[in-house]
N, C-alpha and C positions, 0 to 999 in steps of 0.2 A: 508554308507549314502553318497549321492551325494551332489553336490554343490547346488542343488535346482531343483525343478521340472520344466519342460517346462510349460509355461502358454499359454493356448489357450482360445480365446474368441469366443463364439458362440451366435448368436441371435436365440432364439427359446424356446422350451418347455423342461424343465429339465427332465420331465417324459419320454421323448423319447431318452435320452442319453444311449448309450451302453458303460458303464464304470463299474469298479469294485464296486464303491460306489457312491451313490448320497447323497448329504448333504441336509437335510430338515431344513428349517427355521421354527422350531417347536414352539409351545407355551409350557409353562412349564407343562401343564397337560399331554402332550404326546398323547392326545386322538383325535387329528385332529383339524382342524380349517379352516380358509380361506386361500386365496392366495396360495403360494407354498405348504404349509402344507396340505391344503385340496386337492390340485391337486395330490400330492404324495399318499395320503391315497386313493383317488378315483381310480387312475390308478393302484396302487399296490395291491389293494384288501384287504380283511378282515384279511389276515395273518399278515400284519403290525400292524393293530390295536390290534389284539390278543396278539402279543408280547409286544406292548406298555402297554397293560393292565397288563400283567405279571410283567413288570418292575415297574409299579405303585404299584402292590400288594406286591412287595418284597423290592427292594432297594430305590425306589423313591416315597414313600407314599405321600410325600408333593409336588411331582413334580420334574422335572429336573431344577436345579438352572440355572440362567442366566450365560452364558459363558461356560457352561459345555457341554459335548457331550456323546452320548451313541448310540450303534448300534442295529439294528434289521434286520430281513430278508428284502428283497426288494419285496417279494411277486411276483406279475406278471410283475414287471418292468424289463427292460433289464439291470439289475445290480444284483450283488450278495447281496449287503447290502444297507440299508439306515442308514446314520449317522444323528441322530437328535441333533440339537443344538438350544439353546434358546438365541436369540439375545436380546440386550437391547432396550428399548423404548428410542428414542432420547429425550434429554432434553436441553432446552436453558440455564438452570441454573446449571446443573451438568455435568461434563465431564465424560462420560461413555465409552470413546474410548477404555480403557483397557478391558472392558467387551466384546466389539465387536471384538477386536483383539483376545481375548481368545476363541471366537467361532471358528475362523479359526485355531488357534494353537491346540485346543482340538480336533477338527475334524480330523486334520492331525495326531495327536497322536493316536486316535482311528483307523484311516485308517492304520497306521503302525502296530498296534496290530493285525489287521485283515489280514495283508499282501496285502492290496489293493495297486495297482500300478497306477490306474487311478481313479481320483475323480472329480465329477462335483459339483460345488458350485453355489448356487444362490447368488444374492446380498443381503446378510443377513441384516435385519432390515431396508431396504430402502423402503419397501412398507408401510403397515399400521402402522408400528412402527415409521415411520416418519423421519428416518435418512436421511440427505441430500445426494443425490446420489453421488456427486463429492467427498465428504468426506468419504462416505462408500466405494467407489471404491479405494480411496487412502489407507485406512486402510486395506482393503482386500489384495491388491496387495503387499503393504509393508510387511504385516504380513506373507503372504505365502512365499515371497522371503527370509525373515529373519528366517524362521522356518526350523530347521534340520528335514528332513523327508526322507524316502525311496520311497515316492510316486514319480513316474516318470512324470506324467502329471496331472496338475490341470487345469480343464476346467471350466471357468466361463461362465455359461449359463444365458444369459441376455434376459429378456422377451421383452424389447422394444428398440427402436433405441436410446433413451436418455441414458439408462443404458449402452448400447454397446459403445456409444461415450465416456461416462465418464471413462469406463474401458480401452478403447483404448488410451485415453489421459494419463492415469496412466502408462500403459505399455510402451508407447513411451518415458516416462521420465526415464525409468530404464537405468542403466549404460550398 
């Protein structure tokens, strides 16, 4: 295991990334949804949904718990696998930072099990789940930096300029 993966920031569409694994900000049903989840299912095709349905029928009958991760095929995407993780919904009254950090750690653990060397992450929970972008970027970058992994490159694929700026600020502050 190395001292940590190279962090790369990309502004764009995660479904276009040529990496070993793409991380999906999934909902617990694993059956597709909006945002990143819907885009990955649409671009990847029915093979992803078919594997997600098999997971629901076997190990995850009640859905994938928040903070956990599981892999499927990537279907038609330019990746080998999709790693699905369920981010927490942001709350003003409850600190759920540990669950958000767990999404990144668990996704890297699954990537290691698969032998993935390049992994593309979205900004988990910062869309419809309402996590403030600056804090989500801080948790993402700090967690990836602190996690022991054989992944060589973590690519944060950020949909808009605001997200890209937040992640740029966090990577600037690294030692």
